[in-house]
C-alpha positions, 0 to 999 in steps of 0.5 A, spaced: 859 324 844 858 317 841 864 314 845 862 308 849 866 304 855 869 297 855 870 294 861 876 289 863 874 282 864 879 280 870 878 283 876 885 286 878 885 293 881 882 293 888 882 298 894 882 296 902 884 299 908 890 296 911 892 296 919 899 298 921 900 296 928 901 289 929 908 287 928 912 281 931 918 283 935 922 277 932 920 273 926 924 268 928 922 267 935 914 269 935 914 267 943 917 274 944 911 278 942 909 284 938 912 291 938 906 295 940 902 290 944 898 296 947 895 298 940 887 298 940 888 295 933 891 288 936 884 286 938 881 283 932 874 286 936 876 293 934 878 291 927 871 288 926 867 294 929 871 299 925 870 294 918 862 294 920 861 301 921 863 302 914 857 303 909 860 300 903 854 301 898 854 308 899 861 309 898 861 305 892 855 310 889 858 316 892 865 315 889 866 309 884 859 310 880 856 304 883 861 300 879 865 297 885 864 289 886 864 289 894 870 285 896 869 279 901 876 277 903 882 282 901 886 279 895 881 273 894 875 272 889 871 267 885 876 267 879 882 266 883 885 260 887 882 258 894 875 261 894 870 259 899 863 261 897 861 261 904 865 267 905 859 270 901 854 268 906 858 269 912 860 276 910 854 280 913 855 278 920 863 279 919 864 285 915 857 288 913 854 295 915 851 295 922 853 300 926 849 298 932 853 292 932 859 295 931 858 299 937 856 293 941 863 290 939 867 296 941 863 295 948 865 288 949 872 290 947 872 295 953 871 301 949 865 306 951 864 314 952 869 315 956 874 311 953 874 311 945 879 307 940 883 313 936 886 310 930 890 315 925 888 315 918 894 317 914 891 321 908 896 320 903 894 321 896 893 315 892 895 315 884 890 309 882 884 313 883 882 320 885 878 322 891 882 318 896 882 324 901 875 324 901 873 317 901 878 317 907 874 323 911 867 319 909 870 313 913 872 317 919 865 320 919 863 313 920 867 311 925 866 317 929 858 315 929 860 308 932 864 312 938 871 312 935 875 318 935 880 317 929 885 322 927 887 325 920 895 325 919 897 328 913 903 325 911 908 325 904 909 318 901 917 319 903 914 320 911 910 314 910 915 309 907 920 311 912 915 310 918 913 303 915 920 301 914 922 303 921 915 300 924 913 306 927 906 306 926 902 303 932 895 304 931 894 307 923 890 305 917 892 307 910 887 306 904 891 302 899 890 300 892 893 294 888 892 290 882 897 284 885 896 277 884 894 273 890 901 270 892 904 278 891 898 281 895 898 276 901 905 276 901 906 284 902 900 286 906 898 280 910 905 277 912 912 280 913 916 276 908 915 281 902 914 288 905 914 289 913 910 295 915 904 294 910 899 291 914 898 286 920 902 280 922 900 274 924 904 267 926 898 262 924 898 266 917 905 266 916 906 259 917 900 257 912 903 262 907 910 258 908 907 252 906 904 255 900 911 258 898 913 251 898 908 247 895 908 247 887 902 243 886 896 247 884 891 242 887 895 242 893 896 249 893 888 250 893 886 248 900 892 252 903 890 258 900 883 257 902 885 255 909 890 262 909 883 266 906 879 263 912 885 266 917 885 273 914 877 273 914 876 271 921 882 275 924 879 282 920 886 283 918 884 289 914 878 292 911 876 289 904 872 294 900 872 294 892 875 290 886 874 296 881 874 295 874 878 297 868 875 301 863 877 303 856 873 309 852 872 307 845 869 309 838 864 303 837 865 305 830 872 303 830 872 298 836 866 293 837 869 289 843 876 289 846 877 283 851 882 285 856 887 285 860 
């Protein structure tokens, strides 16, 4: 009793669902296509439907005491380079909770009562926050409600790392938490250059990221980041969930305030 919580000033830690499915056969020759071309996840409409099926406000309240900040585009934030305020206005149409629209999108993609997408949800413990398995089971319930048929796979960290490295995941989803900088986060989870198998791969996104890497002028980088973020936003490259605040519990008679990180 008598203690209080001080919240960190800078958004860093975030949680999202990564799609594992869409890997180029040859990074040097994109014309060779993808390793798993028949995966339902290859269709951005399926990815969009799964994202719109998730009621983020309810998950935020249930698992994060309502403290999470809903993320419009993974890795991007108003406090970071490349932010486009238009994403906030367009978010509801692209990602906002709408199960009926999600069902319609699946029908447009060729799925129905006799043919359901069957994503595999990797049930892997996450050390950065508790309750990750419960959160994933809740998301599986949202997906079943729109006609998908998710399967839950219990895998160890070693098994996940091995299958990721070998690009064996073809229709899989994992819950991911990171506090990486924008450059590192995009590099790992939205391009194949830092860590293959950690997320979707897209030829256009790869090209823009290469431009960012070779542009040292911040002012010239800014429009490239915005273009890259727009590509991630449109292509539904993952399921953005929340920015999570860092909090420290202090004795207010000793610590009045603490500006961090």
